[in-house]
A tleap script that builds the chain and sets N, CA, C and O, in Angstrom:
source leaprc.protein.ff14SB
mol = sequence {
  NMET ASN PHE CYS ALA GLY ASP ILE VAL ILE
  SER LYS ALA GLY ARG ASP LYS ASP LYS HIE
  PHE VAL VAL LEU SER VAL ILE ASP GLU GLN
  PHE VAL SER VAL ALA ASP GLY SER LEU ARG
  ARG VAL ASP ASN PRO LYS ARG LYS LYS TRP
  LYS HIE LEU GLU ASN THR GLY ASN VAL SER
  ALA LEU VAL LYS GLU LYS ILE SER ALA GLY
  VAL ARG VAL THR ASN PRO ASP LEU LYS LYS
  GLU LEU ALA LYS PHE ASN GLN ASP CVAL
}
set mol.1.N position { -9.005 -6.337 -11.574 }
set mol.1.CA position { -8.032 -6.737 -10.543 }
set mol.1.C position { -8.703 -6.463 -9.176 }
set mol.1.O position { -9.402 -5.466 -8.990 }
set mol.2.N position { -8.472 -7.336 -8.292 }
set mol.2.CA position { -9.066 -7.198 -6.935 }
set mol.2.C position { -7.992 -6.768 -5.942 }
set mol.2.O position { -7.084 -7.532 -5.616 }
set mol.3.N position { -8.110 -5.580 -5.487 }
set mol.3.CA position { -7.257 -5.101 -4.428 }
set mol.3.C position { -8.126 -4.797 -3.208 }
set mol.3.O position { -9.278 -4.394 -3.369 }
set mol.4.N position { -7.617 -4.974 -2.022 }
set mol.4.CA position { -8.333 -4.587 -0.802 }
set mol.4.C position { -7.315 -3.934 0.127 }
set mol.4.O position { -6.102 -4.046 -0.046 }
set mol.5.N position { -7.853 -3.270 1.087 }
set mol.5.CA position { -7.010 -2.521 2.068 }
set mol.5.C position { -6.089 -3.514 2.766 }
set mol.5.O position { -6.538 -4.572 3.207 }
set mol.6.N position { -4.835 -3.191 2.867 }
set mol.6.CA position { -3.816 -4.000 3.527 }
set mol.6.C position { -2.976 -4.812 2.537 }
set mol.6.O position { -1.972 -5.398 2.940 }
set mol.7.N position { -3.338 -4.862 1.313 }
set mol.7.CA position { -2.554 -5.613 0.305 }
set mol.7.C position { -1.154 -4.935 0.105 }
set mol.7.O position { -1.043 -3.710 0.080 }
set mol.8.N position { -0.154 -5.739 -0.028 }
set mol.8.CA position { 1.224 -5.262 -0.357 }
set mol.8.C position { 1.350 -5.332 -1.879 }
set mol.8.O position { 1.163 -6.393 -2.474 }
set mol.9.N position { 1.663 -4.220 -2.492 }
set mol.9.CA position { 1.766 -4.145 -3.969 }
set mol.9.C position { 3.082 -3.539 -4.359 }
set mol.9.O position { 3.759 -2.898 -3.555 }
set mol.10.N position { 3.442 -3.756 -5.634 }
set mol.10.CA position { 4.650 -3.186 -6.238 }
set mol.10.C position { 4.231 -2.303 -7.383 }
set mol.10.O position { 3.406 -2.717 -8.198 }
set mol.11.N position { 4.767 -1.101 -7.479 }
set mol.11.CA position { 4.448 -0.188 -8.551 }
set mol.11.C position { 5.121 -0.663 -9.845 }
set mol.11.O position { 6.316 -0.956 -9.835 }
set mol.12.N position { 4.371 -0.746 -10.968 }
set mol.12.CA position { 4.924 -1.180 -12.243 }
set mol.12.C position { 5.256 -0.010 -13.193 }
set mol.12.O position { 5.923 -0.194 -14.211 }
set mol.13.N position { 4.778 1.193 -12.838 }
set mol.13.CA position { 4.984 2.343 -13.703 }
set mol.13.C position { 5.130 3.617 -12.885 }
set mol.13.O position { 4.690 3.708 -11.739 }
set mol.14.N position { 5.757 4.587 -13.511 }
set mol.14.CA position { 5.914 5.887 -12.873 }
set mol.14.C position { 7.276 6.020 -12.236 }
set mol.14.O position { 8.091 5.100 -12.309 }
set mol.15.N position { 7.532 7.150 -11.612 }
set mol.15.CA position { 8.837 7.368 -11.011 }
set mol.15.C position { 9.041 6.529 -9.765 }
set mol.15.O position { 10.167 6.427 -9.276 }
set mol.16.N position { 7.984 5.924 -9.236 }
set mol.16.CA position { 8.077 5.028 -8.073 }
set mol.16.C position { 8.088 3.540 -8.492 }
set mol.16.O position { 7.740 2.663 -7.702 }
set mol.17.N position { 8.486 3.282 -9.720 }
set mol.17.CA position { 8.506 1.921 -10.261 }
set mol.17.C position { 9.373 1.021 -9.383 }
set mol.17.O position { 10.434 1.436 -8.917 }
set mol.18.N position { 8.909 -0.229 -9.156 }
set mol.18.CA position { 9.604 -1.245 -8.399 }
set mol.18.C position { 9.647 -0.974 -6.895 }
set mol.18.O position { 10.463 -1.562 -6.184 }
set mol.19.N position { 8.791 -0.106 -6.415 }
set mol.19.CA position { 8.757 0.236 -5.004 }
set mol.19.C position { 7.529 -0.443 -4.338 }
set mol.19.O position { 6.473 -0.567 -4.959 }
set mol.20.N position { 7.679 -0.859 -3.128 }
set mol.20.CA position { 6.565 -1.540 -2.419 }
set mol.20.C position { 5.681 -0.519 -1.740 }
set mol.20.O position { 6.166 0.482 -1.211 }
set mol.21.N position { 4.384 -0.769 -1.754 }
set mol.21.CA position { 3.368 0.101 -1.098 }
set mol.21.C position { 2.370 -0.804 -0.428 }
set mol.21.O position { 2.307 -2.008 -0.681 }
set mol.22.N position { 1.556 -0.160 0.473 }
set mol.22.CA position { 0.419 -0.839 1.095 }
set mol.22.C position { -0.803 -0.096 0.614 }
set mol.22.O position { -0.859 1.134 0.630 }
set mol.23.N position { -1.803 -0.890 0.175 }
set mol.23.CA position { -3.092 -0.310 -0.267 }
set mol.23.C position { -3.849 0.146 0.969 }
set mol.23.O position { -4.123 -0.638 1.877 }
set mol.24.N position { -4.177 1.424 0.981 }
set mol.24.CA position { -4.965 1.982 2.110 }
set mol.24.C position { -6.452 1.925 1.879 }
set mol.24.O position { -7.230 1.678 2.800 }
set mol.25.N position { -6.851 2.163 0.609 }
set mol.25.CA position { -8.266 2.112 0.328 }
set mol.25.C position { -8.455 1.919 -1.210 }
set mol.25.O position { -7.570 2.210 -2.014 }
set mol.26.N position { -9.660 1.414 -1.561 }
set mol.26.CA position { -10.032 1.278 -2.931 }
set mol.26.C position { -10.939 2.511 -3.241 }
set mol.26.O position { -12.004 2.643 -2.640 }
set mol.27.N position { -10.532 3.398 -4.158 }
set mol.27.CA position { -11.272 4.580 -4.461 }
set mol.27.C position { -12.476 4.259 -5.365 }
set mol.27.O position { -13.614 4.607 -5.047 }
set mol.28.N position { -12.205 3.596 -6.485 }
set mol.28.CA position { -13.297 3.165 -7.385 }
set mol.28.C position { -12.769 1.980 -8.157 }
set mol.28.O position { -11.806 1.336 -7.739 }
set mol.29.N position { -13.408 1.684 -9.305 }
set mol.29.CA position { -13.000 0.471 -10.024 }
set mol.29.C position { -11.645 0.617 -10.729 }
set mol.29.O position { -11.084 -0.387 -11.167 }
set mol.30.N position { -11.105 1.833 -10.851 }
set mol.30.CA position { -9.818 2.039 -11.498 }
set mol.30.C position { -8.688 2.466 -10.579 }
set mol.30.O position { -7.518 2.230 -10.881 }
set mol.31.N position { -9.028 3.093 -9.459 }
set mol.31.CA position { -7.997 3.703 -8.613 }
set mol.31.C position { -8.010 3.139 -7.179 }
set mol.31.O position { -9.046 2.784 -6.616 }
set mol.32.N position { -6.790 3.084 -6.636 }
set mol.32.CA position { -6.608 2.766 -5.244 }
set mol.32.C position { -5.671 3.819 -4.638 }
set mol.32.O position { -4.943 4.480 -5.378 }
set mol.33.N position { -5.672 3.984 -3.351 }
set mol.33.CA position { -4.714 4.879 -2.686 }
set mol.33.C position { -3.689 4.014 -1.954 }
set mol.33.O position { -4.019 3.080 -1.224 }
set mol.34.N position { -2.398 4.386 -2.197 }
set mol.34.CA position { -1.293 3.604 -1.621 }
set mol.34.C position { -0.369 4.520 -0.863 }
set mol.34.O position { -0.303 5.714 -1.156 }
set mol.35.N position { 0.336 3.996 0.092 }
set mol.35.CA position { 1.301 4.774 0.860 }
set mol.35.C position { 2.435 3.788 1.277 }
set mol.35.O position { 2.230 2.574 1.293 }
set mol.36.N position { 3.639 4.339 1.616 }
set mol.36.CA position { 4.733 3.525 2.046 }
set mol.36.C position { 5.213 4.012 3.461 }
set mol.36.O position { 6.051 3.347 4.071 }
set mol.37.N position { 4.729 5.078 3.946 }
set mol.37.CA position { 5.146 5.547 5.289 }
set mol.37.C position { 6.361 6.450 5.319 }
set mol.37.O position { 6.627 7.077 6.344 }
set mol.38.N position { 7.119 6.540 4.215 }
set mol.38.CA position { 8.261 7.457 4.213 }
set mol.38.C position { 8.072 8.538 3.141 }
set mol.38.O position { 7.832 9.696 3.483 }
set mol.39.N position { 8.176 8.186 1.851 }
set mol.39.CA position { 8.002 9.214 0.820 }
set mol.39.C position { 6.521 9.493 0.607 }
set mol.39.O position { 6.130 10.649 0.449 }
set mol.40.N position { 5.716 8.482 0.601 }
set mol.40.CA position { 4.284 8.663 0.519 }
set mol.40.C position { 3.688 8.316 1.866 }
set mol.40.O position { 3.589 7.150 2.246 }
set mol.41.N position { 3.292 9.361 2.578 }
set mol.41.CA position { 2.864 9.194 3.944 }
set mol.41.C position { 1.335 8.932 4.000 }
set mol.41.O position { 0.633 9.107 3.005 }
set mol.42.N position { 0.853 8.524 5.150 }
set mol.42.CA position { -0.577 8.204 5.324 }
set mol.42.C position { -1.474 9.391 5.133 }
set mol.42.O position { -2.587 9.243 4.628 }
set mol.43.N position { -1.027 10.568 5.520 }
set mol.43.CA position { -1.845 11.770 5.402 }
set mol.43.C position { -1.902 12.323 3.944 }
set mol.43.O position { -2.706 13.207 3.647 }
set mol.44.N position { -1.050 11.797 3.061 }
set mol.44.CA position { -1.010 12.217 1.670 }
set mol.44.C position { -0.770 10.995 0.776 }
set mol.44.O position { 0.283 10.925 0.143 }
set mol.45.N position { -1.676 10.051 0.693 }
set mol.45.CA position { -1.436 8.843 -0.077 }
set mol.45.C position { -1.450 9.082 -1.574 }
set mol.45.O position { -2.061 10.035 -2.057 }
set mol.46.N position { -0.774 8.213 -2.302 }
set mol.46.CA position { -0.699 8.303 -3.757 }
set mol.46.C position { -1.947 7.641 -4.331 }
set mol.46.O position { -2.322 6.544 -3.916 }
set mol.47.N position { -2.577 8.300 -5.274 }
set mol.47.CA position { -3.706 7.708 -5.972 }
set mol.47.C position { -3.154 7.082 -7.235 }
set mol.47.O position { -2.596 7.793 -8.070 }
set mol.48.N position { -3.287 5.809 -7.399 }
set mol.48.CA position { -2.734 5.077 -8.493 }
set mol.48.C position { -3.750 4.155 -9.169 }
set mol.48.O position { -4.616 3.577 -8.512 }
set mol.49.N position { -3.626 4.028 -10.491 }
set mol.49.CA position { -4.456 3.082 -11.210 }
set mol.49.C position { -4.038 1.665 -10.869 }
set mol.49.O position { -2.845 1.379 -10.761 }
set mol.50.N position { -5.002 0.776 -10.700 }
set mol.50.CA position { -4.671 -0.609 -10.348 }
set mol.50.C position { -3.857 -1.278 -11.404 }
set mol.50.O position { -3.086 -2.186 -11.093 }
set mol.51.N position { -3.992 -0.865 -12.664 }
set mol.51.CA position { -3.246 -1.532 -13.742 }
set mol.51.C position { -1.764 -1.184 -13.692 }
set mol.51.O position { -0.963 -1.838 -14.361 }
set mol.52.N position { -1.379 -0.177 -12.920 }
set mol.52.CA position { 0.039 0.160 -12.718 }
set mol.52.C position { 0.632 -0.456 -11.439 }
set mol.52.O position { 1.731 -0.113 -11.004 }
set mol.53.N position { -0.144 -1.374 -10.863 }
set mol.53.CA position { 0.325 -2.066 -9.650 }
set mol.53.C position { 0.293 -3.549 -9.849 }
set mol.53.O position { -0.540 -4.090 -10.576 }
set mol.54.N position { 1.237 -4.208 -9.174 }
set mol.54.CA position { 1.269 -5.693 -9.162 }
set mol.54.C position { 1.071 -6.171 -7.733 }
set mol.54.O position { 1.797 -5.782 -6.818 }
set mol.55.N position { 0.105 -6.994 -7.572 }
set mol.55.CA position { -0.206 -7.568 -6.229 }
set mol.55.C position { 0.823 -8.664 -5.905 }
set mol.55.O position { 1.027 -9.588 -6.692 }
set mol.56.N position { 1.455 -8.548 -4.752 }
set mol.56.CA position { 2.431 -9.551 -4.378 }
set mol.56.C position { 1.792 -10.792 -3.792 }
set mol.56.O position { 2.444 -11.827 -3.658 }
set mol.57.N position { 0.536 -10.697 -3.445 }
set mol.57.CA position { -0.156 -11.847 -2.832 }
set mol.57.C position { -0.008 -11.806 -1.304 }
set mol.57.O position { -0.558 -12.668 -0.618 }
set mol.58.N position { 0.715 -10.835 -0.763 }
set mol.58.CA position { 0.891 -10.709 0.628 }
set mol.58.C position { -0.037 -9.653 1.176 }
set mol.58.O position { -0.361 -8.691 0.481 }
set mol.59.N position { -0.478 -9.821 2.436 }
set mol.59.CA position { -1.366 -8.862 3.072 }
set mol.59.C position { -0.785 -8.508 4.415 }
set mol.59.O position { -0.324 -9.378 5.154 }
set mol.60.N position { -0.807 -7.215 4.736 }
set mol.60.CA position { -0.391 -6.733 6.004 }
set mol.60.C position { -1.580 -6.881 6.987 }
set mol.60.O position { -2.551 -6.127 6.925 }
set mol.61.N position { -1.477 -7.833 7.856 }
set mol.61.CA position { -2.554 -8.096 8.836 }
set mol.61.C position { -2.795 -6.948 9.763 }
set mol.61.O position { -3.931 -6.635 10.120 }
set mol.62.N position { -1.675 -6.302 10.160 }
set mol.62.CA position { -1.765 -5.174 11.053 }
set mol.62.C position { -2.565 -4.048 10.467 }
set mol.62.O position { -3.470 -3.512 11.106 }
set mol.63.N position { -2.223 -3.679 9.212 }
set mol.63.CA position { -2.900 -2.576 8.532 }
set mol.63.C position { -4.323 -2.939 8.259 }
set mol.63.O position { -5.214 -2.108 8.436 }
set mol.64.N position { -4.575 -4.169 7.829 }
set mol.64.CA position { -5.940 -4.590 7.493 }
set mol.64.C position { -6.820 -4.555 8.733 }
set mol.64.O position { -7.972 -4.131 8.645 }
set mol.65.N position { -6.311 -4.991 9.903 }
set mol.65.CA position { -7.102 -4.961 11.127 }
set mol.65.C position { -7.377 -3.574 11.568 }
set mol.65.O position { -8.489 -3.289 12.012 }
set mol.66.N position { -6.388 -2.654 11.469 }
set mol.66.CA position { -6.575 -1.261 11.890 }
set mol.66.C position { -7.617 -0.572 11.035 }
set mol.66.O position { -8.448 0.173 11.556 }
set mol.67.N position { -7.589 -0.809 9.709 }
set mol.67.CA position { -8.548 -0.151 8.844 }
set mol.67.C position { -9.927 -0.679 9.075 }
set mol.67.O position { -10.879 0.100 9.108 }
set mol.68.N position { -10.084 -2.003 9.240 }
set mol.68.CA position { -11.397 -2.575 9.486 }
set mol.68.C position { -11.985 -2.142 10.824 }
set mol.68.O position { -13.201 -2.033 10.979 }
set mol.69.N position { -11.082 -1.894 11.805 }
set mol.69.CA position { -11.548 -1.460 13.152 }
set mol.69.C position { -11.767 0.043 13.191 }
set mol.69.O position { -12.282 0.557 14.184 }
set mol.70.N position { -11.395 0.760 12.146 }
set mol.70.CA position { -11.549 2.217 12.143 }
set mol.70.C position { -10.486 2.949 12.916 }
set mol.70.O position { -10.650 4.121 13.257 }
set mol.71.N position { -9.398 2.267 13.195 }
set mol.71.CA position { -8.241 2.890 13.918 }
set mol.71.C position { -7.291 3.473 12.901 }
set mol.71.O position { -7.083 2.907 11.827 }
set mol.72.N position { -6.734 4.576 13.237 }
set mol.72.CA position { -5.806 5.288 12.359 }
set mol.72.C position { -4.535 4.486 12.098 }
set mol.72.O position { -3.902 4.006 13.039 }
set mol.73.N position { -4.160 4.337 10.839 }
set mol.73.CA position { -2.936 3.689 10.436 }
set mol.73.C position { -1.844 4.715 10.459 }
set mol.73.O position { -2.018 5.802 9.909 }
set mol.74.N position { -0.672 4.401 11.101 }
set mol.74.CA position { 0.401 5.399 11.183 }
set mol.74.C position { 1.506 5.042 10.223 }
set mol.74.O position { 1.606 3.921 9.725 }
set mol.75.N position { 2.348 6.061 9.978 }
set mol.75.CA position { 3.479 5.845 9.107 }
set mol.75.C position { 4.455 4.821 9.641 }
set mol.75.O position { 4.938 4.024 8.837 }
set mol.76.N position { 4.793 4.762 10.918 }
set mol.76.CA position { 5.635 3.707 11.414 }
set mol.76.C position { 5.087 2.296 11.199 }
set mol.76.O position { 5.845 1.345 11.006 }
set mol.77.N position { 3.763 2.179 11.236 }
set mol.77.CA position { 3.101 0.867 10.953 }
set mol.77.C position { 3.477 0.421 9.541 }
set mol.77.O position { 3.868 -0.726 9.327 }
set mol.78.N position { 3.356 1.329 8.592 }
set mol.78.CA position { 3.636 1.006 7.203 }
set mol.78.C position { 5.133 0.679 7.003 }
set mol.78.O position { 5.482 -0.286 6.323 }
set mol.79.N position { 5.980 1.477 7.592 }
set mol.79.CA position { 7.415 1.254 7.453 }
set mol.79.C position { 7.807 -0.115 8.047 }
set mol.79.O position { 8.660 -0.815 7.502 }
set mol.80.N position { 7.179 -0.473 9.154 }
set mol.80.CA position { 7.491 -1.753 9.817 }
set mol.80.C position { 7.043 -2.909 8.926 }
set mol.80.O position { 7.778 -3.884 8.769 }
set mol.81.N position { 5.858 -2.815 8.343 }
set mol.81.CA position { 5.341 -3.848 7.519 }
set mol.81.C position { 6.146 -3.998 6.209 }
set mol.81.O position { 6.414 -5.113 5.761 }
set mol.82.N position { 6.521 -2.866 5.615 }
set mol.82.CA position { 7.236 -2.942 4.323 }
set mol.82.C position { 8.739 -3.222 4.479 }
set mol.82.O position { 9.404 -3.555 3.498 }
set mol.83.N position { 9.272 -3.092 5.680 }
set mol.83.CA position { 10.732 -3.397 5.881 }
set mol.83.C position { 11.037 -4.830 5.499 }
set mol.83.O position { 12.136 -5.098 5.012 }
set mol.84.N position { 10.130 -5.757 5.693 }
set mol.84.CA position { 10.335 -7.159 5.382 }
set mol.84.C position { 10.536 -7.330 3.875 }
set mol.84.O position { 11.344 -8.152 3.442 }
set mol.85.N position { 9.804 -6.558 3.085 }
set mol.85.CA position { 9.840 -6.699 1.624 }
set mol.85.C position { 10.976 -5.866 0.987 }
set mol.85.O position { 11.519 -6.262 -0.044 }
set mol.86.N position { 11.327 -4.751 1.573 }
set mol.86.CA position { 12.342 -3.896 1.057 }
set mol.86.C position { 13.774 -4.458 1.290 }
set mol.86.O position { 14.726 -4.047 0.627 }
set mol.87.N position { 13.893 -5.382 2.225 }
set mol.87.CA position { 15.231 -6.019 2.450 }
set mol.87.C position { 15.605 -6.878 1.265 }
set mol.87.O position { 16.786 -7.000 0.941 }
set mol.88.N position { 14.639 -7.469 0.619 }
set mol.88.CA position { 14.888 -8.385 -0.528 }
set mol.88.C position { 15.273 -7.625 -1.790 }
set mol.88.O position { 15.940 -8.177 -2.665 }
set mol.89.N position { 14.849 -6.332 -1.897 }
set mol.89.CA position { 15.089 -5.595 -3.124 }
set mol.89.C position { 16.509 -5.077 -3.137 }
set mol.89.O position { 16.918 -4.422 -4.095 }
savepdb mol mol.pdb
quit
Protein backbone atom coordinates (compact mmCIF):
# COMPACT_ATOMS: atom_id res chain seq x y z
CA UNK A 1 0.00 0.00 0.00
CA UNK A 2 1.29 3.44 -0.81
CA UNK A 3 0.87 6.06 1.84
CA UNK A 4 2.57 9.42 1.89
CA UNK A 5 2.63 12.34 4.30
CA UNK A 6 -0.62 14.29 4.24
CA UNK A 7 -2.92 11.42 3.28
CA UNK A 8 -6.26 11.25 5.08
CA UNK A 9 -6.87 7.69 6.32
CA UNK A 10 -9.46 5.78 8.35
CA UNK A 11 -8.46 3.26 11.00
CA UNK A 12 -9.83 -0.23 10.28
CA UNK A 13 -8.70 -1.90 13.52
CA UNK A 14 -8.03 -1.17 17.16
CA UNK A 15 -9.81 0.99 19.68
CA UNK A 16 -9.61 3.93 17.25
CA UNK A 17 -11.56 2.02 14.55
CA UNK A 18 -13.51 4.21 12.07
CA UNK A 19 -11.63 7.35 13.12
CA UNK A 20 -9.97 9.71 10.62
CA UNK A 21 -6.25 10.47 10.86
CA UNK A 22 -3.60 12.29 8.84
CA UNK A 23 -0.41 10.42 7.91
CA UNK A 24 2.55 12.38 9.27
CA UNK A 25 5.33 10.12 8.05
CA UNK A 26 6.12 6.72 6.61
CA UNK A 27 8.32 4.86 9.09
CA UNK A 28 9.12 1.78 6.99
CA UNK A 29 7.40 -0.66 4.64
CA UNK A 30 4.91 -1.75 7.34
CA UNK A 31 4.36 1.25 9.60
CA UNK A 32 3.24 4.85 9.31
CA UNK A 33 2.76 7.49 11.99
CA UNK A 34 -0.67 9.10 12.21
CA UNK A 35 -2.25 11.85 14.31
CA UNK A 36 -5.60 13.59 14.56
CA UNK A 37 -4.71 16.70 16.57
CA UNK A 38 -6.95 15.93 19.55
CA UNK A 39 -6.53 12.46 21.07
CA UNK A 40 -3.39 11.66 19.07
CA UNK A 41 -1.38 14.82 19.00
CA UNK A 42 1.50 15.77 16.72
CA UNK A 43 4.10 15.43 19.48
CA UNK A 44 2.96 11.84 20.22
CA UNK A 45 1.72 10.28 16.95
CA UNK A 46 0.30 6.77 16.73
CA UNK A 47 2.46 4.19 15.01
CA UNK A 48 0.14 1.99 12.96
CA UNK A 49 0.54 -0.79 10.44
CA UNK A 50 -0.62 0.27 6.99
CA UNK A 51 -2.80 -2.84 6.70
CA UNK A 52 -4.93 -1.47 9.56
CA UNK A 53 -5.59 1.75 7.64
CA UNK A 54 -7.83 2.57 4.70
CA UNK A 55 -6.79 5.38 2.40
CA UNK A 56 -9.68 7.71 1.63
CA UNK A 57 -8.00 9.04 -1.50
CA UNK A 58 -7.96 12.55 -0.04
CA UNK A 59 -4.82 14.50 0.73
CA UNK A 60 -4.43 17.42 3.11
CA UNK A 61 -2.59 19.96 0.98
CA UNK A 62 -1.79 22.13 4.00
CA UNK A 63 -0.13 19.31 5.93
CA UNK A 64 1.68 17.99 2.86
CA UNK A 65 3.11 21.44 2.06
CA UNK A 66 4.23 22.03 5.64
CA UNK A 67 5.97 18.64 5.89
CA UNK A 68 7.73 19.04 2.54
CA UNK A 69 8.85 22.57 3.49
CA UNK A 70 10.15 21.37 6.86
CA UNK A 71 7.70 23.54 8.79
CA UNK A 72 6.19 22.16 11.99
CA UNK A 73 2.65 20.80 11.64
CA UNK A 74 0.44 21.88 14.54
CA UNK A 75 -2.52 20.20 16.21
CA UNK A 76 -4.97 22.94 15.10
CA UNK A 77 -3.85 22.31 11.50
CA UNK A 78 -4.85 18.66 11.81
CA UNK A 79 -8.14 19.43 13.56
CA UNK A 80 -9.04 21.94 10.83
CA UNK A 81 -8.28 19.51 8.03
CA UNK A 82 -10.10 16.57 9.64
CA UNK A 83 -13.19 18.62 10.60
CA UNK A 84 -14.41 18.30 7.01
CA UNK A 85 -14.38 14.51 7.22
CA UNK A 86 -15.63 14.08 10.78
CA UNK A 87 -18.84 16.00 9.98
CA UNK A 88 -19.91 13.18 7.69
CA UNK A 89 -19.39 10.47 10.32
